[in-house]
C-alpha positions in Angstrom: 0.0 0.0 0.0 1.3 3.5 -0.9 1.3 6.2 1.7 0.8 9.9 1.2 0.9 12.9 3.5 -2.4 13.6 5.2 -3.8 16.9 6.4 -3.3 17.7 10.0 -6.2 16.6 12.3 -8.8 19.2 13.4 -7.5 19.3 16.9 -4.1 20.7 15.7 -5.2 23.0 12.8 -8.3 24.3 14.5 -6.6 25.8 17.5 -3.8 27.2 15.4 -6.4 29.0 13.2 -8.1 30.3 16.4 -4.7 31.5 17.7 -3.9 33.4 14.5 -7.4 34.9 14.6 -6.9 36.1 18.2 -3.6 37.7 17.3 -5.1 39.4 14.3 -8.1 40.7 16.2 -5.8 41.9 19.0 -4.0 44.1 16.4 -7.2 45.2 14.7 -6.6 43.2 11.5 -8.7 40.7 9.6 -7.8 37.4 7.9 -8.8 37.0 4.2 -6.8 35.8 1.2 -8.8 38.0 -1.3 -7.6 41.2 0.5 -4.0 40.0 -0.2 -4.8 39.7 -3.8 -6.3 43.1 -3.9 -3.2 44.5 -2.2 -1.0 42.8 -4.8 -3.1 44.3 -7.6 -2.8 47.8 -6.0 1.0 47.3 -5.8 1.0 46.4 -9.5 -0.8 49.6 -10.5 -4.3 48.3 -11.1 -5.6 51.5 -9.4 -4.8 53.4 -12.6 -7.6 51.4 -14.3 -10.0 50.4 -11.5 -11.0 52.6 -8.5 -11.3 49.6 -6.3 -7.5 49.2 -6.3 -6.7 52.9 -5.6 -6.3 52.6 -1.8 -2.8 53.0 -0.6 -1.3 49.5 -0.6 1.4 50.5 1.8 -1.2 50.6 4.6 -2.1 47.0 3.9 1.3 45.5 3.1 1.1 43.4 6.3 -1.4 41.3 4.3 1.5 40.0 2.2 2.8 38.3 5.3 -0.3 36.1 5.2 0.6 35.1 1.6 4.3 34.4 2.6 3.1 32.5 5.7 0.7 30.4 3.6 3.5 29.5 1.2 6.2 28.8 3.7 3.9 27.3 6.2 2.5 24.9 3.6 6.0 23.9 2.6 7.1 23.3 6.2 3.9 21.4 7.0 4.2 19.1 4.0 7.9 18.3 4.2 8.6 18.5 7.9 5.5 18.1 10.0 3.2 15.7 8.2 2.7 12.1 9.0 2.6 9.3 6.4 -0.6 7.4 7.0 -2.8 5.9 4.3 -5.9 7.8 3.2 -9.0 5.9 4.0 -11.4 6.8 1.3 -15.0 5.4 1.0 -15.2 2.8 -1.7 -18.2 4.5 -3.2 -16.2 7.8 -3.5 -13.4 5.9 -5.3 -15.8 4.3 -7.7 -17.5 7.7 -8.5 -14.1 9.3 -9.1 -13.0 6.5 -11.3 -16.1 6.9 -13.4 -15.2 10.6 -13.8 -11.8 9.6 -15.2 -9.6 9.9 -12.1 -7.3 6.9 -12.2 -5.1 7.0 -9.1 -7.6 8.1 -6.5 -6.0 8.5 -3.1 -2.4 8.1 -4.2 -1.7 11.8 -4.2 -3.2 14.6 -2.2 -4.5 16.4 -5.3 -5.4 14.5 -8.5 -3.0 14.9 -11.4 -6.0 14.8 -13.8 -6.8 18.3 -12.5 -3.6 19.7 -11.1 -0.9 18.0 -13.1 1.2 20.1 -15.5 -0.3 18.4 -18.5 -3.8 19.1 -17.3 -3.4 22.8 -16.6 -1.5 23.4 -19.9 -4.1 21.7 -22.1 -6.7 23.8 -23.9 -9.4 22.3 -21.7 -7.4 23.0 -18.5 -6.7 26.6 -19.5 -10.3 27.3 -20.3 -11.4 25.8 -16.9 -8.7 27.9 -15.1 -9.6 31.1 -16.9 -13.4 30.7 -16.4 -13.0 29.5 -12.8 -10.7 32.4 -12.0 -13.1 35.0 -13.4 -16.0 33.4 -11.5 -14.0 33.3 -8.3 -12.9 36.9 -8.7 -16.4 38.1 -9.5 -17.9 36.1 -6.6 -15.4 37.3 -4.1 -16.0 40.9 -5.1 -19.8 40.4 -5.2 -19.8 38.7 -1.8 -17.5 41.3 -0.2 -14.9 38.7 0.6 -13.6 35.2 0.1 -14.4 32.0 1.9 -11.5 32.4 4.4 -12.5 36.0 5.2 -16.2 35.2 5.7 -15.9 31.7 7.2 -13.0 32.5 9.6 -13.1 36.2 10.3 -16.8 37.0 9.7 -18.3 34.0 11.5 -15.9 34.4 14.5 -17.1 38.0 14.9 -20.8 37.0 14.5 -21.4 38.9 11.2 -24.8 38.1 9.7 -23.6 38.8 6.1 -20.8 36.3 6.6 -23.2 33.7 7.7 -25.3 34.2 4.6 -22.1 34.2 2.4 -20.9 30.9 4.0 -24.3 29.3 3.4 -24.1 30.4 -0.2 -20.5 29.0 -0.5 -21.7 25.6 0.7 -24.7 25.5 -1.6 -22.5 26.5 -4.5 -20.0 23.8 -3.6 -22.7 21.2 -3.5 -24.1 22.3 -6.8 -20.6 22.4 -8.3 -19.6 19.0 -7.0 -22.8 17.1 -7.8 -24.1 18.9 -11.0 -21.3 20.7 -12.8 -18.0 18.8 -12.3 -19.4 15.6 -13.9 -19.9 17.6 -17.1 -16.5 19.3 -17.0 -14.6 16.0 -16.7 
């Protein structure tokens, strides 16, 4: 049996997320990945074309530490802190994924059929990436934030709009998983 690196259990990652949130709230900051992307767009000069990106990015440059932390933290977690235990997938899940064209279900953390270099550089993969990126960008702007911002920051501070957004994210995820993905693959 092959082994892969599993995600950390909830009782490790959950308290770490709560600790990060407490530190950010203490300093009057919020956690959200989409605000990092907006900061990067402002740095790149997008404010010349779109008013949304005009705010002074220097006031929000601390956001870039979240991006660097995600990159370096992910690297450290994968290569130094993860355990090698087998993934225990439901047999029905494996059969459903096999019928969608996924061959090595459970042998890697992410399927090569979606995230492999050949997949993302194919015309089909590029179209999916471009359309998906546009939809995510539009949805993030329309919802006033991303999943991490609403689900972690918004819900922890009892914001009703974040609750509505998170419910919408879950409904959208269910629709995507059960109705749209089978037609993409």
